[in-house]
C-alpha positions in Angstrom: 31.4 41.7 65.8 31.3 38.2 67.4 29.5 37.1 70.6 31.7 34.8 72.7 29.2 33.3 75.2 31.1 31.6 78.1 28.0 31.5 80.3 25.7 28.6 80.9 22.9 30.6 79.4 21.5 30.7 75.9 22.5 33.9 74.2 22.0 35.6 70.8 23.4 38.8 69.4 21.3 41.0 67.1 23.3 43.5 65.0 22.3 46.4 62.9 24.2 49.2 61.2 23.0 52.7 62.0 25.3 54.6 59.7 28.5 54.0 57.7 30.6 54.4 60.9 28.2 53.0 63.6 27.2 49.4 64.3 25.0 48.5 67.3 24.5 45.1 68.9 21.9 43.9 71.4 22.6 40.8 73.5 19.7 38.6 74.5 20.4 36.0 77.2 17.8 33.5 78.4 17.9 31.4 81.5 15.8 28.3 82.2 15.4 27.1 85.8 13.8 24.0 87.4 12.4 23.8 90.9 13.8 21.2 93.2 11.7 19.1 95.6 13.0 21.5 98.4 11.4 24.4 96.5 14.6 26.0 95.3 15.3 27.1 91.7 18.3 25.6 90.0 19.6 26.5 86.5 18.7 23.6 84.2 21.5 21.8 82.5 19.6 22.1 79.2 18.6 25.6 78.4 15.8 26.7 76.1 17.1 28.5 73.0 16.5 32.2 72.4 13.3 32.4 70.3 13.8 34.6 67.2 10.2 33.9 66.0 6.8 33.8 67.8 6.2 30.5 69.5 3.4 28.6 71.4 3.8 26.4 74.5 0.7 24.5 75.7 -1.5 26.8 73.7 0.0 30.0 75.1 1.4 32.4 72.5 4.8 34.0 73.1 6.4 36.9 71.2 10.1 36.5 70.1 12.7 37.0 72.9 14.7 39.3 70.8 13.8 42.5 69.1 14.9 46.1 68.8 11.4 47.3 69.7 11.6 45.9 73.2 11.9 48.7 75.8 12.1 46.6 79.0 12.7 43.2 80.5 10.3 40.3 80.2 9.9 37.8 83.0 7.7 34.8 82.4 7.3 31.8 84.7 5.7 28.6 83.3 4.9 26.3 86.2 2.6 23.7 87.7 1.0 24.5 91.1 -1.2 22.5 93.5 -2.3 22.6 97.1 -0.1 20.7 99.6 -1.2 17.1 99.8 -3.6 17.4 96.9 -1.2 16.1 94.2 -0.7 17.3 90.7 -3.7 17.4 88.2 -3.7 17.6 84.5 -5.1 20.9 83.1 
């Protein structure tokens, strides 16, 4: 079983064998967006890879993106926000 990813997204295929006759695969795809000055989201040219191990970004701990124990979809937005006219502040 081979994953042929022709999308602009990062993707990874997890495989496991359930029995002598049955193999199962889970495809994990990950998209990274950037916000334009006009406030629109655009797919970034450089995508973050699918995380196979726990990771940390700016002190925030993240579980792996892939895993057979996941029963749903994760949506996480990392962003910087500030009041109009106030400018950006370091946190």
